[in-house]
C-alpha positions as CSV (number, residue, x, y, z in Angstrom):
1,M,119.1,74.0,157.4
2,K,121.3,73.3,154.4
3,A,118.3,73.1,152.0
4,K,117.1,76.4,153.3
5,K,120.5,78.0,152.8
6,Y,120.7,76.8,149.2
7,L,117.0,77.2,148.3
8,W,117.8,79.8,145.7
9,S,120.3,77.5,143.9
10,M,117.5,74.9,143.7
11,I,115.0,77.5,142.4
12,C,117.7,78.5,139.8
13,V,118.2,75.0,138.5
14,Y,114.5,74.2,138.3
15,M,113.8,77.5,136.5
16,C,116.6,76.6,134.0
17,Y,115.0,73.2,133.3
18,L,111.5,74.7,133.0
19,T,113.1,76.8,130.2
20,H,114.9,73.8,128.8
21,G,111.6,72.0,128.4
22,I,110.6,74.8,126.0
23,Q,113.9,74.8,124.2
24,A,113.7,71.1,123.5
25,L,110.4,71.6,121.6
26,I,110.6,75.1,120.2
27,L,111.8,74.2,116.7
28,S,109.6,71.2,116.1
29,Q,106.5,72.9,117.5
30,N,107.0,76.0,115.3
31,N,108.6,74.3,112.3
32,V,106.4,75.9,109.6
33,N,106.8,79.4,111.1
34,F,110.5,79.1,111.4
35,A,110.9,77.7,107.9
36,T,108.8,80.6,106.6
37,Q,111.0,83.1,108.6
38,W,114.1,81.5,107.0
39,G,112.8,82.2,103.5
40,F,111.0,79.0,102.5
41,D,107.6,79.1,100.8
42,M,105.5,76.9,103.1
43,S,102.2,77.5,101.4
44,D,102.0,74.1,99.7
45,P,102.6,71.1,102.0
46,T,103.0,68.8,98.9
47,S,105.8,70.9,97.3
48,T,109.5,70.1,97.4
49,V,110.2,73.6,98.9
50,Y,107.9,72.8,101.8
51,A,109.8,69.5,102.4
52,A,113.1,71.4,102.2
53,G,111.8,73.9,104.8
54,I,110.8,71.1,107.2
55,A,114.2,69.4,106.6
56,A,116.0,72.7,107.4
57,V,114.2,72.7,110.8
58,S,115.2,69.1,111.5
59,S,118.8,70.0,110.6
60,A,118.7,72.8,113.1
61,I,117.4,70.4,115.7
62,A,120.3,68.1,114.9
63,W,122.7,70.9,115.7
64,T,121.3,71.0,119.2
65,G,122.2,67.3,119.5
66,L,125.6,68.0,118.1
67,G,126.1,70.6,120.8
68,K,125.2,68.1,123.4
69,F,127.3,65.4,121.9
70,I,130.6,67.4,121.9
71,S,130.1,69.0,125.3
72,V,128.5,66.5,127.6
73,W,131.7,64.3,128.1
74,I,133.8,67.2,129.5
75,G,131.2,69.3,131.2
76,G,131.3,67.4,134.5
77,E,135.0,67.6,134.7
78,I,134.9,71.4,134.2
79,S,132.1,71.8,136.7
80,D,134.1,70.0,139.3
81,K,137.0,72.3,138.7
82,I,135.4,75.8,138.4
83,G,132.2,75.3,140.4
84,R,128.5,75.2,139.7
85,K,127.7,78.9,139.7
86,K,129.9,79.8,136.7
87,M,128.5,76.9,134.7
88,M,124.9,77.9,135.4
89,I,125.6,81.5,134.4
90,A,127.4,80.5,131.2
91,G,124.5,78.2,130.3
92,A,121.9,80.9,130.8
93,A,123.9,83.4,128.7
94,L,124.0,80.9,125.8
95,Y,120.3,80.3,126.1
96,I,119.7,84.1,125.8
97,L,121.8,84.2,122.7
98,C,120.0,81.1,121.3
99,F,116.5,82.5,121.7
100,A,117.5,86.0,120.6
101,G,119.0,84.5,117.5
102,L,116.0,82.3,116.7
103,L,113.7,85.3,117.2
104,T,115.5,87.5,114.7
105,T,117.5,85.5,112.2
106,T,116.2,84.8,108.7
107,N,119.1,82.5,107.9
108,P,118.8,78.8,108.6
109,T,122.5,78.4,109.0
110,L,122.5,81.1,111.8
111,A,119.5,79.4,113.3
112,A,121.5,76.1,113.4
113,V,124.3,77.9,115.2
114,C,121.8,79.1,117.8
115,A,120.5,75.6,118.2
116,F,124.1,74.4,118.6
117,M,124.6,76.9,121.5
118,A,121.5,75.6,123.2
119,G,122.9,72.0,123.0
120,V,126.2,73.1,124.6
121,A,124.4,75.2,127.2
122,T,122.1,72.3,128.1
123,S,124.5,69.4,128.4
124,G,127.9,71.0,128.7
125,F,126.9,73.6,131.3
126,W,123.4,73.0,132.9
127,D,123.5,69.2,133.0
128,A,127.0,69.2,134.3
129,A,126.2,71.7,137.1
130,G,122.5,71.6,137.7
131,Y,122.1,67.8,138.4
132,P,124.8,67.8,141.1
133,A,123.8,71.2,142.4
134,V,120.3,70.1,143.5
135,Q,121.7,66.9,145.1
136,E,124.3,68.9,147.0
137,A,121.7,71.5,148.1
138,Y,119.1,68.9,149.3
139,T,121.2,66.1,150.9
140,A,118.3,64.8,152.9
141,A,116.6,63.4,149.7
142,P,118.9,63.9,146.7
143,G,116.8,61.5,144.6
144,A,113.7,63.6,145.1
145,A,115.7,66.7,144.1
146,L,116.7,65.0,140.8
147,I,113.1,63.8,140.1
148,A,112.0,67.4,140.4
149,I,114.2,68.4,137.5
150,K,112.3,65.9,135.3
151,F,109.1,67.3,136.7
152,F,109.9,70.8,135.5
153,V,111.0,69.7,132.1
154,S,107.8,67.7,131.7
155,L,105.7,70.6,133.0
156,S,106.8,73.0,130.3
157,G,106.7,70.1,127.8
158,M,103.0,69.6,128.6
159,V,102.0,73.3,128.3
160,Y,104.2,74.7,125.6
161,P,102.9,72.7,122.5
162,L,99.3,73.9,123.1
163,L,100.5,77.5,123.9
164,A,102.5,77.6,120.7
165,V,99.6,76.6,118.5
166,Q,97.3,79.1,120.3
167,L,99.7,81.9,119.8
168,A,100.3,81.0,116.1
169,S,96.5,80.9,115.5
170,T,96.3,84.6,116.7
171,G,99.3,85.6,114.5
172,N,101.6,86.0,117.5
173,W,103.8,83.0,117.1
174,K,107.0,84.9,117.9
175,T,105.6,85.4,121.4
176,S,106.3,81.7,121.9
177,V,110.0,82.6,121.4
178,I,110.0,85.7,123.5
179,I,108.6,83.8,126.5
180,P,111.6,81.5,126.9
181,L,114.0,84.4,126.1
182,V,112.6,86.3,129.1
183,M,112.8,83.1,131.2
184,S,116.5,82.7,130.2
185,V,117.1,86.2,131.5
186,V,115.5,85.2,134.8
187,C,117.7,82.1,134.9
188,L,120.8,84.3,134.5
189,A,119.7,86.6,137.3
190,L,119.0,83.6,139.6
191,A,122.4,82.0,138.8
192,V,124.2,85.3,139.7
193,I,122.5,85.8,143.0
194,A,122.2,82.2,144.2
195,P,124.8,80.5,146.5
196,F,125.8,77.0,145.5
197,A,126.7,74.3,148.0
198,Y,129.5,72.8,146.0
199,D,131.2,76.2,145.5
200,D,131.1,76.9,149.2
201,M,132.4,73.4,150.0
202,K,135.2,73.8,147.5
203,K,136.3,77.0,149.1
204,S,136.2,75.3,152.5
205,A,138.1,72.3,151.3
206,A,140.8,74.5,149.8
207,A,141.1,76.4,153.1
208,A,141.4,73.1,154.9
209,G,144.2,71.8,152.6
210,G,142.3,69.5,150.1
211,N,139.9,66.6,150.0
212,S,142.1,63.5,150.1
213,K,139.8,61.8,152.6
214,E,136.8,62.2,150.2
215,S,138.9,60.7,147.3
216,D,139.9,57.7,149.4
217,A,136.3,57.1,150.2
218,V,135.3,57.2,146.6
219,K,138.1,54.7,145.7
220,A,137.0,52.4,148.5
221,D,133.4,52.4,147.2
222,I,134.6,51.5,143.7
223,E,136.7,48.6,145.0
224,A,133.8,47.3,147.0
225,Q,131.6,47.3,143.9
226,K,134.3,45.4,142.0
227,A,134.7,42.9,144.8
228,A,131.0,42.0,144.6
229,M,131.5,40.6,141.1
230,L,132.1,36.9,140.6
231,T,133.7,37.6,137.2
232,K,134.7,40.7,135.3
233,P,132.1,41.9,132.7
234,S,133.2,41.5,129.1
235,K,133.7,44.5,126.7
236,V,130.4,43.6,125.0
237,V,128.6,44.0,128.3
238,V,130.2,47.3,129.1
239,F,129.4,48.5,125.5
240,L,125.7,47.4,125.7
241,V,125.1,49.2,129.0
242,M,126.5,52.4,127.5
243,F,124.8,51.9,124.2
244,Y,121.4,51.7,125.9
245,A,121.7,55.5,126.3
246,F,121.7,55.8,122.5
247,L,118.7,53.5,122.0
248,C,116.7,55.1,124.8
249,M,117.5,58.7,123.8
250,A,116.8,57.9,120.1
251,I,113.3,56.7,121.0
252,M,112.6,59.4,123.5
253,Y,113.9,62.3,121.3
254,G,112.3,61.0,118.1
255,A,108.9,60.7,119.7
256,Q,109.2,64.0,121.5
257,Q,110.2,65.9,118.4
258,Y,108.1,64.3,115.7
259,T,104.8,63.2,117.4
260,K,103.1,66.4,116.3
261,A,104.3,65.9,112.7
262,F,103.1,62.3,112.8
263,G,99.7,63.4,113.9
264,I,99.3,65.9,111.1
265,A,101.0,64.2,108.2
266,V,100.1,60.5,108.9
267,C,96.9,60.7,111.0
268,G,95.4,63.8,109.4
269,L,94.8,65.5,112.7
270,P,94.2,69.3,113.0
271,E,97.2,71.2,114.3
272,M,95.9,71.7,117.8
273,E,95.0,68.0,118.3
274,A,98.3,66.9,116.8
275,A,100.1,69.3,119.2
276,S,98.2,67.7,122.1
277,L,99.9,64.4,121.3
278,T,103.1,65.9,122.5
279,T,101.3,67.0,125.6
280,W,99.9,63.5,126.1
281,F,103.5,62.1,125.6
282,T,104.8,64.4,128.3
283,L,101.9,63.6,130.6
284,G,102.9,59.9,130.4
285,S,106.5,60.8,131.1
286,L,105.5,62.9,134.2
287,A,103.3,60.1,135.6
288,A,106.1,57.6,135.1
289,V,108.6,59.8,137.0
290,I,106.4,59.7,140.0
291,F,105.4,56.1,139.6
292,W,108.9,54.6,139.3
293,A,110.3,56.8,142.1
294,I,107.7,55.3,144.4
295,M,107.9,51.8,143.1
296,M,111.7,51.6,143.1
297,A,111.9,53.1,146.6
298,K,109.3,50.7,147.9
299,L,110.0,47.5,146.1
300,K,113.7,48.2,145.5
301,W,113.7,46.6,142.1
302,N,117.0,46.2,140.3
303,P,117.3,48.9,137.6
304,L,117.9,46.3,134.9
305,K,114.4,44.8,135.7
306,V,112.9,48.3,135.2
307,I,114.8,48.8,131.9
308,L,113.5,45.5,130.5
309,I,109.9,46.4,131.4
310,D,110.4,49.8,129.9
311,S,111.8,48.4,126.6
312,I,109.0,45.8,126.1
313,M,106.2,48.3,126.8
314,T,107.9,50.9,124.6
315,A,107.9,48.5,121.7
316,V,104.2,47.7,122.3
317,A,103.4,51.4,122.4
318,L,105.3,52.1,119.2
319,A,103.5,49.2,117.4
320,G,100.2,50.8,118.5
321,V,101.2,54.1,117.0
322,L,102.4,52.6,113.8
323,F,99.7,50.1,113.0
324,I,96.5,51.3,114.6
325,H,95.5,54.7,113.3
326,E,92.4,55.2,115.5
327,V,92.8,58.5,117.4
328,V,91.9,57.1,120.8
329,I,94.3,54.2,120.4
330,I,97.1,56.6,119.2
331,K,96.6,58.8,122.3
332,I,96.7,55.8,124.6
333,A,99.8,54.5,122.8
334,I,101.4,58.0,123.0
335,V,100.8,58.2,126.8
336,L,102.3,54.7,127.2
337,L,105.3,55.7,125.0
338,G,105.9,58.7,127.2
339,F,105.5,56.6,130.4
340,F,107.9,53.8,129.4
341,A,110.4,55.6,127.0
342,S,110.7,59.0,128.7
343,G,109.8,58.5,132.3
344,G,113.2,58.1,133.8
345,A,114.4,55.1,131.6
346,L,117.6,57.1,130.6
347,Q,118.4,57.9,134.2
348,T,117.7,54.3,135.3
349,G,120.1,53.0,132.7
350,L,122.8,55.1,134.3
351,G,122.4,53.0,137.5
352,V,122.9,49.9,135.4
353,V,126.1,51.4,134.0
354,Q,127.6,52.0,137.4
355,E,126.8,48.5,138.6
356,F,128.3,46.7,135.6
357,N,131.2,49.1,135.2
358,P,132.3,50.5,138.6
359,G,134.3,53.6,138.3
360,P,134.3,57.4,138.8
361,K,130.6,58.4,138.5
362,G,131.5,61.6,136.6
363,R,133.4,59.7,134.0
364,N,130.8,57.0,133.6
365,T,128.1,59.7,133.3
366,G,130.1,61.5,130.6
367,I,130.6,58.4,128.5
368,Y,126.9,57.4,128.9
369,Y,125.6,60.8,128.0
370,T,127.9,61.0,125.0
371,F,126.0,58.0,123.5
372,M,122.8,60.0,124.4
373,G,124.2,63.1,122.6
374,A,125.0,60.9,119.5
375,A,121.3,59.9,119.4
376,S,120.0,63.4,119.8
377,Y,122.2,64.4,116.8
378,S,121.5,61.4,114.6
379,I,117.7,61.3,114.8
380,P,117.0,64.8,113.4
381,V,119.7,64.3,110.7
382,V,118.0,61.1,109.6
383,A,114.6,62.8,109.7
384,A,115.9,65.7,107.5
385,Q,117.3,63.3,104.9
386,L,114.1,61.2,104.8
387,T,112.0,64.3,104.4
388,K,114.1,65.5,101.5
389,A,113.9,62.1,99.9
390,S,110.3,61.1,100.4
391,G,108.3,64.0,101.9
392,E,107.2,64.6,105.4
393,S,104.4,62.0,105.7
394,S,106.6,59.1,104.6
395,A,109.5,60.4,106.6
396,V,107.8,60.6,110.0
397,Y,106.2,57.1,109.4
398,T,109.6,55.6,108.5
399,L,111.2,57.3,111.5
400,M,108.6,55.8,113.9
401,G,109.3,52.4,112.4
402,M,113.0,52.9,113.0
403,L,112.2,53.8,116.7
404,L,110.3,50.5,116.9
405,V,113.5,48.7,115.7
406,F,115.5,50.4,118.4
407,A,113.0,49.3,121.0
408,V,113.3,45.7,119.9
409,L,117.1,46.1,120.1
410,A,116.7,47.4,123.6
411,I,114.7,44.4,124.6
412,L,117.2,42.0,123.1
413,S,120.2,43.7,124.8
414,S,118.4,43.9,128.1
415,L,117.6,40.2,128.0
416,F,121.3,39.5,127.2
417,L,122.3,41.7,130.2
418,V,119.9,39.8,132.5
419,G,121.7,36.6,131.7
420,Q,125.1,38.3,132.1
421,Y,124.0,39.8,135.4
422,K,123.4,36.3,136.9
423,K,126.8,35.2,135.6
424,I,128.6,38.2,137.1
425,F,126.7,38.7,140.4
426,G,125.3,35.2,141.0
427,T,121.6,36.3,141.3
428,S,118.9,37.2,138.8
429,P,118.0,40.9,138.5
430,L,114.4,39.9,137.8
431,S,113.9,38.4,141.2
432,Q,116.5,40.4,143.2
433,S,115.8,43.6,145.1
434,K,118.7,45.9,145.6
C-alpha cells in the first residue's frame, strides 16, 4: 500500500535520473558544436584554436564536478531538515536553468556557470533527496528501488550518444539540448504534484512530539557495529575506504566523458561508431547493476571482495583499451570497463565505508561522495590542461593511461584493506559471506 501511495514520488525520481543521464553526457557528446557556439573555429582539428575549444568544453565539465564537490557533503543534512519535495523541486529548477543556458549562451564562462548549477542540482539536491526518497517509498525492497535509479541513468546514457550524433548529422544538434530541457520541466511538475514519504513521516513525527526512539535505534546499531570489531581501524584504513570513491569516480567519469573522443582521436573511428563506444560502456554498466544485485543477494559476498574483483578487471579492461587498438577488442574492453568500473562499484564502496567506519550513514555518505565530487572536478581539469598542452589525441591517450594507474592503486588499496579486514574482524572478506 505504501508503494502505491508514493508511486508518483518514485516516478519523479526516476524521471529526474533519466534526465541526469543526459546531463552527464551532453557536453562531451556535443563538444565540437558547443565550442563552435561559444565562438571557437572548429574547422581544423589540428589547430590550436580547435584544441582550445575542446579544452573549454572540458573546463565546463569540470565546473559540473565542482558543483557536486561543494554541495554533496551538506545536501543530505539539508534534505533531512526541510524534506525531499523541496529538494527535488529546487534540483529540477536548476536543471531547467542549466539546459536553457546551454541552449542559448555564446559565452563559455556562462556555459561553465550552467554546468556548475547542474552539479549542485545533481549532488546537492537530487542525490540528497532522490536516493532516500525511493527507499522510503518502497520499503519492501529498498535495494531494488536504488538499483532502478542506476538503470534509468544507464538507459539514457545508452540512447543519448547515438541520438546526439544523429541529430547533429541532420543539422539539428540543438534538439539534443531541447529534449532534456523539456524533460526537466516534466521533472519539476512531477516534484510539485508528488507526495513524498519522508515529508509525510516528518509531519507525523512532529505532531507526535519527535523521533527520539528512532535516534536511539540508530545509535544502538552503530554501537553494535563497533562492538563487532576486534581492534579499531587505523586512520590510514579509514582514509583508504573513503579515497576509493575518488579512484572509482575518476575511472568511471573519465571513461564516460572521453570514450568518444578516444575513439575518434586515437582509434580513428567515424563519429557514430565512436559515440557507440559510450553506449557500449553504458550497456556494460547496466548489465553489471543487474548481475551484482543478483549475485550479492544470492551469494552474500562481502562488498570488499566485489571491490577487489572490480578493480582487477577494470585494470585489465583499461590495458586492453590502451594497448590493443583493434576495434572489436576495444569494444569488448569498453563493455568490461563499464561492467566493472561503473556497474555499482561506487555504491558497493559505500558499504565498505560503513563497515570499517561505523557512524551516521548520512555523514559517512557525505564524506565519501565529497571524494567522488573531487574526482569529477579534477578529471576534466586535467583533460583540459593536457589538451591545451599536447592536443586532443595525446591528451585522451594520456588520460586513459592515468585511469589505468588509478585502477592499479585501487587494486593495491583493496588488497591492503583485505589484510586489515582480517585483523579487525577476525575473518577474511574473500571467503566470508555477509
